N, C-alpha and C positions, 0 to 999 in steps of 0.2 A: 693219803691214808689208804691202806689196803682194805678192800671189802671182803669179808668172809661170807661164805654161804649161810652160816648160822646167823650172822648179823642181818643179812637180807631177809631171812625167814622171820626173825624176831621183829623186824621193822614191819613186815606185811601183817603179821599176827596183831601187832599193836595198832596198825592202821584199821584193820577190819573191826577190832574191838572198839576203837574210837568212833568209827562210822556207825556202829550199832548203838552207841550211846546217844546219838542225836535223837533217837526215838524217845528216850526218857526226857531229854531236855525239851523237846517240842511238846510232849504230852504233859509237861508241867503246868500247862494252861488249865488243866482240870483242878488244880489246887492254887496256883499262883496267879496274880494279876498279869495282864499283858506286858506291862513294863518290866516285870521281873523275868518273864519268859524271854523278852527281847535281850535283856542283860545276859541271861544264861546262854542264849544262842550266840551272842558276841563272844563270850568267854569260850564257848565250844569252837568257834571259828579261829580264835587266837591259838587255841591248843592245836588245831589242825595245821595252822601255819608253822607253829613250832615243830610239830611232828614231821612235816614235809622237809623242813630244814635239817632235822636230825638224820634224815636218810643218808646224807653224804658225810656227816661229821661223826655222829655217835648213834648208829642205828639201834643198838641195844636199849638205849634210853627211851625209845618209842614204846616199850612195854610199860613204862611208867605213866604214859599219857592217859590210857584208860583208867588207871588207878586214880589219877588226879580228877578225871571225869566224875567218877563215883563219889569221891570225897567232896568235891565242890558242889555237885548236885545235892547230895544228902545234906551237907551243911547249909546250903541256901534254903532248901525246902524246910528243913527242921527249924532254922532260925525264923523263917517267915511264919511258920506255924506257931512257934513259941512266942515271938515278940510282936508279930503283926496280925495274928489271928487268922491266918490263911487256913481255910478248910475246903473240902470239896463242895461244901454247901454254901460257901460265900463267907464274908466277914462275920465274925462272932461279936456280939456286943451291941 
């Protein structure tokens, strides 16, 4: 498969955005319990592996990885808050 300059740039932009997302995943410990942060970090690492593989096959799709980062993180934290009572102050109830 021929690599285009635009594809390479897109891949790097996606990678930098994905790497920046690890801050949000790691800081989730302010709201979520340790087990949930560990699960989120495993998911982040899996997305990193997928992104690295995309470099040679479909570099443009790397732009979707940070979007998935945001959706997964927001959904996990929101679900934990709604259904499990996660707050920055500790469990409610």
